[in-house]
N, C-alpha and C positions, 0 to 999 in steps of 0.2 A: 431197980438197978439199971434200967434201960439207959438212963442218961449217962452212965459211966461206960457204956460199951464203946469199943474202938471205932466202929463204923456206924453211920446213920443208915446207909443203904448198901447192900450187896446185890449187884445185878448178876443173876445166875443165868447162863446161856448167852453171855455177852457177844460171842462170836457168831451166833446164828443171824439169820437175815433180819429179824425184828430186833433182836438184842443189840446188834450193831447200831441200828437207828436210834435206839434208846440211849446207848452210850454216847453217841454223837450229840444227841440233844442235851444230855446232862453236862457234857463238856462245854458245849457252846453257850447254853443258857443259864447254867448254874455253876460255872467254873469259878466265878468271883464271889460266890455266896458263902464260901467256907464249908461247903458240903463235904462231909467225910464219907467217901464211898470207895467201893472196890469192885472189880470185875471178877467173875468166877466162871468155871467151866471145867471140862475134862482135860483140855490140852493146854499146858503151860506155854508151849511155843506159839499157838494161835492167839492166846490171850496177850502175850508179850508183843506180838506183831500188831494187834489192835491198839495196845497202849502206845506203841510207837506212831501209829497212824494218827492217833488222837493228839499227839504231841504232849503227853502227860507222863513224863519220865518217872514221877513219883507215885503214880497211881498203883495201888497194891493189886496184886494178882493172886487169886486163891484157886487152888485145884480141888475139885470135888466131882463125884460121879453120882448120877441119879439113883443108882442101885447100891451105893456104898453109904449106909446109914451113918457110920462113924464120921465120915468126911462131911456129911450134911449137918450133923450135930455140932461139929466144930465151927462151921460157918454160922449157924443160927446163934451160937453162944457169943459171937463177936459183934453182932449187928443188931440194930433196932428193927430193921425191916429187911426181908428177903424179897426181891422183885424178880420173878422168874418168867422166862419166855420158852422154857423147855417143854414142848408138847410132842405128841399128844399126851395130855396130862394123865389120862387114864392108864397110860403105859409107863410114864416117867415121873408122875407127881406124888405118888403115895408117900414115899419115904421122906420127901422134903416137907410136906404138910405135917407129918408126924413129928419131925424134928423141930419145926417151928412151934407146934403146940407144946411139946415137952420143954422147949427152951423159953416159953413165954415171949416169943418173937413174932412181930407182925409180919404179914405175908400178903402179896398181891400177885395176880396172874392175869392171863388172857384167855382162860379156858372158855369154851362154849359147849362143854360136854355134860349134858344134863345128868346122865346116869352116874358119872363120876362125882359131880357136885352133890347129888343126893347121898352118895356113899360117904363123902367127907362130912356132910351135915350129920348124918346118923351116927357116924363113928366118932367125930371129934368135937361137935359143938359144945357139949357140956364140959369136956376137958379143957377146951380152949377158953371158955368162960372162967373156969377155975384158975387157970394159969395166966390170965390176962392177955392172951394172944388174940389178935384180930386177923382172921383168915378171910381175905376178901377176894372172891373170884370175880371174873368178868369185868376187868378194868380197862377195856378197850372199846372199839366200836360195838362189840358185844360186851357189856350192855349199858355203857355209860349214857349215851344219848337217850335211851329208853328210860333208864332208872332215874337219872338226875333230871331229865326233862319232865318226867312225871312228878317228881318231888317239887320242882320249880312251879309247875302248874298248881299243884295242891297247896303249897305254902302261900302262893298268891291268892288263891280262892279263899283260903281260911282268913287271910288278912283283909281282903276286900269284902267278902260276903259272909264271913263267920261260919262257913260250911265248906266241906270239900266237894270236889267234883265226884259224882257217883259213877261217871263214865268218862274215860279218856280214850281217844283214838289217836294212834301214832301212825303217821303216813310218811313214807319215804317220798319226798317231793322231787328231789334231784339227786343223782348219784353217778359219780365217775371214778372208777378205781379198778384195780386188778388183784387177782389172788396170787398168793405165794405157794410154793410147794409145801411149806409147813402147815398152812391152813388146810390145804386139800388133803394132806396126810391125816390131819385131825378129823376131817369129815369122813374120810375113808375108814379110819379106825372106829369111829362111832357107828357108822352103818354096818360094818363088819360085826361089831359087838352085839348090836341089836339083832343081827341075823341068827345068833346062837344063844343069846342070853335073854330069857323071858323078863327078868327084872329090869334090864336096860330098855326093852320095848315098852314095858309098863310105865317106866319113868318118863319116857318121851311122850307117851299118850296121855298122861295125867296132867291136866292144866295146873294143878296145885302140887306137883311133885316136889318142889323145893320148899314148901311151907314146913313149919314145925310138924313133926310126925303126927301129933294129935289133931292137927288143924288143916289137913289136906282135903279141904272141901271149900266150895264157894259157888257163886252164881255164874261164873264163866264156863263156857264150853271149850272145845279145842280150837286151835288156830285156824285161820282162813285157809281153805284148800283150793277154792275156785275163783272165778272171775265175779266181781260184784260191781254194780253201779252205785256209787255213793251220792245220793241225791243232794245231801247237804253241801258236798264239794263240787257237784256237777262233774264228776270224774269217774273213770273206770279204774278199778284197783285189781291187783293180782296178789297172790301170796308173797310175803316177804320171807326169804330163805331162813333168816335168823329169828323169826317170830317165835318158833317153838322153844327157843332158849330165852329170849328177852322177856316174853310175857311172863314166864315162870319166875324170873328174877324180880320183876316189878311186884308180882303178887307176894313174894317172900318179903320184900321190903315193907309192904303194907302190914304184914303180920308182925315183923320185927319192930316196927314203929308203933305197935299197939293199936293197929287198925286206924291210923291217922286218916286214911282215905275212906274209911267206913267199911263195915262188913258186907255192904251191898255193892262195893266197888267193882266195876267191870272195866276190862282193859283189852285192847286188841291192836294188832299191827298189820299193815299192808303196804303195798307200793302203788303209787299213782302212775298210770300209764297215759293219762291225758283224757281229753273230752271227745265226745261225738263218735262217729263210726270208726275213725282212725284209732282213737283211744281204745275202743272195744277190741279192734283187731290186734293191737299191740298187746293188750292184756291177755287175750286168748293165746297168742303166739308165745308170750313170755311164760305163761302158766304151763303150756305144753312142753316148752323147752326144759323148765325146771323139773317137771314130772319125768321126762325122758332121762335126764341126767341122774336123778335119784334112783330111778328104776335100773339104769345101767350099773350104777355103783352098788346096788343091792345084790347083784349077781356076781359071784366070785370071778368067773372067767373074764367077763367084760370089765369088771373093776380092775383086774390085773392088766388087761390090755390098755385101758385108759391111763393107768398109772405109768405104764412103760413107754407108751408112744404119744400120748396126747396131753398129759398134764405135767406141769413143772415139778421137778424133784425137790425134796426138802433142802433148804438152803438157797433155793432159787426164788426169784420174785420180780416185781415190776421194776422198770428202770428208774433212774433218778428223775428223769423228766416226767414219767408217769406219776411218781410219788408227789412231786412238786406241783404238778398241774391237775391232780385229781381234786375232787371236792364232794361235799354232800350237804343237803339241806333236808332236815326233818321238820315236819310240822305236827303239832299236837293239839287236838281239839277236845276241850273239856266241857262237860255239862253238869249242872247241879241245881239244887234249889236251896234258897236261904231259909232262915227260921220262920219267915212268913209264907213259905211255900211259893215264893216267886222264883221262876227259873232264871238262870244266868249262864253265860258262856265265857270261856277263857280260851285264848289261843297262845301257844308257845312255839318257839322256833329254836332248834339247835343246829348249828352249821359250822363247817370248817373249810378252809381253802387248800386242803391237802388230801391226798388219797386216804379214804376212810380207814381201810384195813391196815395201813402201814404208817403213812406220814402222820395222820391224826391219831392213830392208835398209839404210836410212840409217845406223843405228847400226853395222851390220857394216862397211860401206864406210868410214865415217869413222874407226872404231877401227882398221881395217886400215891406213889411210893414216898414222895417228899411230904405230902399231906399227912400220911401215917407217921412218918418219922418226926415231923416238926410241929404238927398242929393237933394231933389226935391222941397220941400215945400216953401222955401224962396228965390228961385233964379229966380222967374218971369216966370216959364214955364206955359203953358196954363192950365186952369182948365176946368172942365166939366165932362161928362160921357165918360171916355177914355178907352184905351186898354193899356196893358203893354208896347208895343212899343212906342205909342204916349205919354204916361205919363212919362216913365222912360228910355226907350231906352238903349243906350250903358252903361249907369251907372248901370243898373240892370244886363246887360250881365257881366260886370266886377265883380260885387258882386257875381254872381253865379259861375263864374270861380274861385273866391277866396274860394268858398264853395265846390270845387272839382267837379263841373260839367264841362263837356267838351263843349265848343263852339269853333269850329274850321272851318276855311274857306280857300279855296285856288283855284287857277285856275285849271280847270279840263282838 
């Protein structure tokens, strides 16, 4: 009955910082495509003001609250896809996921909260499969470049060499962007929860925490914590802040894709800080800075001081100039052996010319919602609590290429 629903997409949290960017993107880039969509949130007045700003007098406005299950059930019943930016998801996302599962409604979000994703997998995966609902987490900078970049590398290797890469290294090559208050609130909530919740700490520490419950094992250890010199790149690398999330998402994709990347697959992420002594110093300084920030956020009094005096509040974020002028370049390096045991290398690149966490993320989440609504929902693909690669795969890669993101792959 999905094709008979009133809307293709409902954007929940449309008046928030990221939600507004997604609404603007849909209006500007899909306004002439006949897309049936609506905006939703707690405040009718704010939603109507956003509709006026967009110049879309006929755009439907739906009122719902994250803690009002009946209002969320009503939204889920009217649309093919709910696209939500309302986080922290561990605090505000449970009822909406449950409503989408019960309604057989597809869902996509921007969460990077491992402990919450593990709970939704364990609670909802089988029910979502039975109801035909695709619950797709991590449809922004966390974790589409990681997840779809790895899928791109592996599909190329299988086509060219008849074998997957048994190792892929993801390296942040260039990055320019800023954090919003909503993102920092999510980080704060996750760190706070890990401070008093043993299960949350265990989920973050387990490299395979997001795999199916019976398959939470494999060859990878935990994420990079210190400075390394990558001889293959002739570069110094430091920990990538989102590696603890992205790495687990990629490993879940491998499991859900029936181990297309092999059971021996290894995957890791880092940031390149350059070559030579200067690169080493930058990597050391960056690593120390990240460690100090995480340590400060882990202590309740300093966390509250940072939230009050130093960090942007929820609803605040980078300026329009920062969003438009931001950029990122990710490089992925894959290694494998073919059927004759000959080694091969593959290199991929994922990049965009907008702020990664907001400008590019708005594109990624919007196109994920459209992909679910128009290209995935009615062609018999698996349902459940999924990842971008296992839910949408190359269909989403092509959509993002059409939105001027770079997904490039070649023999190295």
